[in-house]
N, C-alpha and C positions, 0 to 999 in steps of 0.2 A: 479430648481436644487433639486435633491433628498437629503433628510436629512439623516444623519448618524443614523444607528440603532444598537442596541446591538447585540453582537455575540450570536448565538444560542448554547445552551448547549444540552447535550443528554437528559436532563430533564426527562419527564415521560417514556421514552423508555428504561431506564436502565434495566428494568426487561427482556427485550428481550435477554440480555446477558446470562441469566440463561438457555436459550434453545440452547444447543450446536449445534443443526441442522443449525443455522444461519451461522456457520463457514464452512459449506459444501455447496459450490455453485453448486454442481452437484446433490443436493438432489431431484430435480424435474425430473431427468433422462437425463440431458444434456450429449451428446456424444462428445467425442474428447479425446485428450491426457490429462489425469488427472495428476495433480501435487499437491504436498503439498508445501505451503509457510509457513515457520516457522521463528521465530526470537525472540529477547528479547529486551525489552525496558528498558533503563537505564537513570538515571538522570545525572546531571553534575558531581556528585562525583562517578559515577559508580554503585550506588545502584539500584536494580531492582525497576521498577515502577509496583507495584502489583495491582493497581486499575484502569488501563487504559482500554478504549474501543478502539478497532482498527476496523475501517470500511474499507472495500475493495470494489473497483469498477473497472470493466474492460470494456474498450471500444471495446474489441474483445474477443470472438465472439459476433456478434450482438444479442441483447436481443430477446427472444422468450418466448413462453409459458413454455418451459422446461429450460430456461436459463435467469435469470434476471440480471446476472452480478454483483450482490451486495451481500456482506456478512458482518457479524459483529462477533467479538470475544472479549472476555475479556482476560486480561493478568492474569497469574497464580501467585503462590507464589514466583516464581523466575523471574517474569516480562515477561514470555514467552507467545507467541501467536501462533496459528496454524490455517491455512485454507486449505481446499481441494478445488481445482478449476481446470480450464482448462488452458492449456498453451496458452497464448495470441499470436496473430499474429500481423504483422505491421498494422498501421492505418494511413490514410492520415492526414497531417497537416490541421488544420481548415483554412478556408478562401479561399478554392478553389485551393490550391497549389497542385502540383504533388509530393511534397516532402513527403516521408513516415517517420513516427516516428517509432523508434525501438519498438518491442513488449514490453509492460510495463503494470503495474498494478498501480492504484492510491490508496493511503492509506490516511486516515484521523485519527488523534489520538486525543481522548478526555481523560483528566485525571485531577485529583485534582491538583489545582495550575496553571492550564492552563486557562487563562481567554478567550483565543481564541484558538480554536482547530487548530491543525497543519496539513498541507497537504504535502505529499511527494510522490515520485514514486519509484517503484521497477522495475529495468531493470534486464536482465539475462546475466551473464558472458558468453562470447564466442559468443554472438549474433552478426552477421556480421553488422547489421544496427546500432549497438551502435556507431560506428565511425562516422556515418553521422547524428545521431539524433540531431535535433536543440538544445534541452535542454542540453543534455550531452555535446555537442560540446561547449556550452557557459560556461562550468565550468572548472576550473583548474583540472588537473588529480587527485590530492589528494581529492578534494571535490567530483568529479565525482564518485570516488570509494565508497562513502557513499550511493550511490543509486543502486549499482550493487549487486544483490544476487549471491551467490556462491553455487555450487552443494554441497549437504550434504547427499548424498546417492542417490540410483536410484529413479528418479522422485521427489526428495526433494530438495527444494531451500531454502537457509537461508539468511535473511537480518536482522542484528541487528541494532537497532535504538538508537542513543544517543541524548537526548534532548538538551544538551548544553555542552560546554567545549571542551576539546581536542577530535577530531574525531567526532564532532557534525554532525549529519545528515543534508543534505541540505533540507530545508523546503521551500515551494513555497508560494508566496504571490498571492493567487487567490481569 
């Protein structure tokens, strides 16, 4: 039986947040529909979380020499974050199922006061597969809405993240 281990922190990699290029997943020349993903992280009282690290991972498009599907951004003075990435497509459910998951992006949040980093997803408003996505379908409508980014201008999507309290974002236990 495996023993329990401590949660990993961002540790010695915090300095990577100083390089803004990490927030541009297209920096190696990836081609496709470019989008911006923006948002704001707030705590339970609605105050901005100004010292968070947001990591982004996309299962689609598939990783290549010009697309690694990973990015990292720091929150700013108002708790905001911003990524430049490619619009994801649907991906198959793991385990050999023919079920498709709606296009989504995975986020991990590290911040002071979080002993264990938080995992969540970003789905896109108006996506037809949202209605059939297994994760979204398992949530009540009001909770589902905390995972759905809304358009905020041409090619810009916004998802605000609330760490606790009213309107708390759905976080995943993975």
